[in-house]
C-alpha positions in Angstrom: 0.0 0.0 0.0 2.9 2.3 0.8 4.3 1.8 -2.7 0.9 2.5 -4.2 0.6 5.8 -2.3 4.1 6.8 -3.3 3.3 6.2 -7.0 0.1 8.3 -6.7 2.1 11.1 -5.1 4.7 10.9 -7.8 2.0 11.1 -10.5 0.3 14.1 -8.8 3.6 15.9 -8.6 4.5 15.2 -12.3 1.0 16.3 -13.4 1.4 19.5 -11.4 4.7 20.3 -13.0 3.3 19.5 -16.4 0.4 22.0 -15.8 2.9 24.7 -14.5 5.2 24.4 -17.6 2.1 24.2 -19.9 0.9 27.5 -18.5 4.5 29.0 -18.8 4.7 27.9 -22.4 1.3 29.3 -23.2 2.2 32.7 -21.6 5.5 32.9 -23.5 3.8 32.0 -26.7 1.3 34.8 -26.2 4.1 37.3 -25.5 6.0 36.0 -28.5 3.0 36.7 -30.8 2.8 40.2 -29.4 6.6 40.7 -30.0 6.2 39.4 -33.6 3.5 41.9 -34.2 5.7 44.7 -32.6 8.6 43.6 -34.7 6.5 43.7 -37.9 5.2 47.1 -36.9 8.7 48.4 -36.1 10.0 47.0 -39.4 7.3 48.8 -41.3 7.9 52.1 -39.5 11.7 51.8 -40.0 11.2 51.0 -43.7 8.8 53.9 -44.1 11.2 56.3 -42.4 14.2 55.2 -44.4 12.3 55.7 -47.7 11.0 59.1 -46.4 14.6 60.1 -45.4 15.9 59.3 -48.9 13.3 61.3 -50.6 13.1 64.2 -48.2 14.8 67.5 -49.0 15.6 67.7 -45.3 17.5 64.4 -45.2 20.7 66.2 -44.0 19.0 67.5 -40.9 20.3 66.0 -37.6 16.8 65.5 -36.1 15.7 63.5 -39.1 18.8 61.3 -38.7 18.0 60.9 -35.0 14.4 59.8 -35.8 15.5 57.2 -38.3 18.2 55.9 -35.9 15.7 55.5 -33.1 13.3 53.6 -35.3 16.2 51.3 -36.2 17.1 50.8 -32.6 13.5 50.0 -31.7 13.3 47.5 -34.5 16.5 45.8 -33.3 15.2 45.8 -29.7 12.0 44.0 -30.9 14.1 41.5 -32.8 16.3 40.8 -29.7 13.3 40.4 -27.4 11.6 38.2 -29.9 14.7 35.9 -30.2 14.9 35.9 -26.4 11.3 34.8 -25.9 11.6 32.2 -28.7 14.6 30.7 -26.7 12.5 30.8 -23.5 9.6 29.1 -25.3 11.9 26.4 -26.6 13.3 25.9 -23.1 9.8 25.8 -21.6 8.6 23.3 -24.2 11.7 21.1 -23.4 10.7 21.2 -19.7 7.1 20.5 -20.7 8.0 17.5 -22.7 10.3 16.2 -19.9 7.5 16.6 -17.4 5.0 14.9 -19.7 7.4 11.9 -20.0 7.7 11.9 -16.2 4.0 12.0 -15.8 3.6 9.1 -18.3 6.3 7.2 -16.4 4.5 7.9 -13.1 1.2 6.7 -14.7 2.8 3.5 -15.8 4.3 3.0 -12.3 0.9 3.6 -10.7 -0.8 1.2 -13.1 1.8 -1.5 -12.3 1.4 -0.8 -8.6 -2.4 -1.0 -8.8 -2.2 -4.2 -10.8 0.1 -5.7 -8.2 -2.2 -4.6 -5.4 -5.2 -6.2 -7.2 -3.3 -9.4 -7.7 -2.4 -9.4 -4.0 -6.0 -8.8 -3.0 -7.2 -11.5 -5.4 -4.5 -13.8 -3.9 -5.7 -13.0 -0.4 -9.3 -13.5 -1.4 -8.5 -16.9 -2.9 -6.5 -17.8 0.2 -9.4 -16.7 2.4 -11.9 -18.8 0.4 -9.6 -21.8 0.5 -9.2 -21.5 4.2 -12.9 -21.2 4.7 -13.5 -24.2 2.5 -10.8 -26.1 4.5 -12.5 -25.0 7.7 -15.9 -26.2 6.5 -14.4 -29.5 5.4 -12.7 -30.0 8.8 -16.1 -29.3 10.5 -17.8 -31.8 8.2 -15.1 -34.3 8.8 -15.5 -33.8 12.5 -19.2 -34.3 12.2 -18.7 -37.5 10.1 -16.2 -38.8 12.7 -18.6 -38.1 15.5 -21.4 -39.9 13.5 -19.1 -42.8 12.8 -18.0 -43.0 16.4 -21.7 -42.8 17.5 -22.6 -45.5 15.0 -19.7 -47.6 16.2 -21.0 -47.4 19.8 -24.6 -47.9 18.8 -26.5 -50.9 20.3 -29.9 -52.2 19.4 -32.4 -51.1 22.0 -35.5 -52.9 23.2 -37.7 -50.2 21.8 -36.1 -50.6 18.4 -36.8 -54.3 18.4 -40.4 -53.7 19.5 -41.0 -51.1 16.8 -39.5 -53.4 14.2 -41.8 -56.3 15.1 -44.8 -54.0 15.2 -44.0 -52.6 11.8 -43.4 -56.1 10.3 -46.8 -57.3 11.7 -48.5 -54.3 10.2 -47.0 -54.4 6.7 -47.2 -58.2 6.4 -51.0 -58.1 6.7 -51.1 -57.7 2.9 -48.1 -58.7 0.9 -49.7 -57.6 -2.3 -49.9 -54.0 -0.9 -46.3 -54.1 0.4 -44.4 -50.9 -0.5 -41.7 -50.8 2.1 -39.6 -53.6 3.6 -39.3 -53.6 7.4 -35.5 -53.6 7.8 -34.3 -55.0 11.1 -32.4 -52.5 13.3 -28.6 -52.9 13.3 -25.5 -52.3 15.3 -21.8 -52.7 14.6 -20.8 -56.4 14.5 -17.3 -57.8 14.9 -18.0 -61.3 13.7 -15.7 -62.2 10.8 -18.5 -63.9 8.8 -20.7 -60.8 9.1 -17.8 -58.6 8.0 -17.2 -60.4 4.7 -20.7 -61.5 3.8 -22.5 -59.7 1.1 -26.1 -59.1 2.0 -29.3 -57.3 1.0 -30.2 -56.2 4.5 -28.2 -53.6 6.4 -28.5 -55.8 9.5 -26.2 -58.9 9.7 -27.4 -62.3 10.9 -26.2 -61.4 14.4 -28.4 -58.3 14.4 -31.4 -60.2 13.0 -31.0 -62.8 15.7 -31.1 -60.1 18.4 -34.5 -58.9 17.0 -36.1 -62.3 17.7 -34.3 -63.2 20.9 -36.7 -64.3 23.8 -39.3 -65.8 21.5 -40.5 -69.3 22.1 -41.3 -72.0 19.6 -44.8 -70.8 18.9 -43.8 -67.2 18.3 -40.8 -68.2 16.1 -43.1 -70.4 14.1 -45.3 -67.5 13.4 -42.3 -65.3 12.5 -41.0 -68.1 10.3 -44.2 -68.0 8.3 -44.2 -64.2 8.0 -40.6 -64.1 6.5 -40.9 -67.0 4.1 -39.6 -65.7 0.7 -42.6 -67.3 -1.2 -45.0 -64.9 0.5 -43.4 -62.0 -1.4 -44.2 -63.2 -4.9 -47.5 -61.3 -4.8 -45.8 -58.0 -4.2 -46.3 -55.2 -6.7 -43.5 -53.3 -8.6 -42.3 -55.8 -11.1 -39.9 -58.7 -11.1 -36.8 -56.8 -10.0 -38.7 -55.4 -6.9 -40.1 -58.8 -6.0 -36.6 -60.4 -6.3 -35.1 -57.7 -4.1 -37.8 -58.2 -1.5 -37.3 -62.0 -1.6 -33.5 -61.6 -1.1 -34.1 -59.5 2.0 -36.8 -61.8 3.3 -34.6 -64.9 2.7 -31.8 -63.5 4.9 -34.2 -62.9 7.8 -36.0 -66.2 7.2 -32.7 -68.2 7.4 -32.0 -66.7 10.9 -35.6 -67.2 12.1 -35.6 -70.8 10.8 -32.4 -71.6 12.6 -33.7 -70.1 15.8 -36.9 -72.0 15.5 -35.1 -75.3 15.0 -32.9 -74.5 18.0 -36.0 -73.7 20.2 -37.6 -77.0 19.1 -34.5 -78.9 20.0 -34.3 -77.3 23.4 -37.9 -78.2 24.2 -37.3 -81.7 23.1 -34.3 -82.1 25.4 -36.1 -80.5 28.3 
């Protein structure tokens, strides 16, 4: 900014000097025109007096010689002053051209300084925007990390299990009208089989098992019937939708079937 202010001061000073010498040149030019007119008038007077002196019968008179001599001196004085002012005009014009060059140089310096200042400002603005974007990204990353941490600590609650069962009971009243699949609640699972297995449900087999824990043989038999894949063939939406619903139902059915068989075996042993 200091460099920019200095360039502006230099330009203002150069422009002021240019105006001063322009005014001086104009004034000298005006005086020079007046002297040119005076010279022309003196030249005419002197020429007329010389001609009159030659043709006058009183040409030998001393006064007449004096008049002619004075006219000649006046003419010479006008010529001298005119030459002097012409020199002054030339000197003033030289100074004027030099100051115009200085003003032009100062303008170029100012333009370059302003361009550098704009580039600095644009660079600062780009840096500010980049820093703001990085700040927003760090905030979003923090939020994502918190969400991931929260999800990593999440556990299936009794209320979630209860809501899931109620939703399944409600939507399975009419498979033909089924529009949404009741996905079992899920929580992070550390079982190797669950980590590598590809599945249609978000919940792994361990999560699905927790949703049906505590049910006896009778209840599991009912759930076994609800989740059988064949029940979903009547669903609307086309073949692709039906197949997707059957894949999800089959994953849940496999778990319920296994739990049902385990419950039957326990009753048999007891």
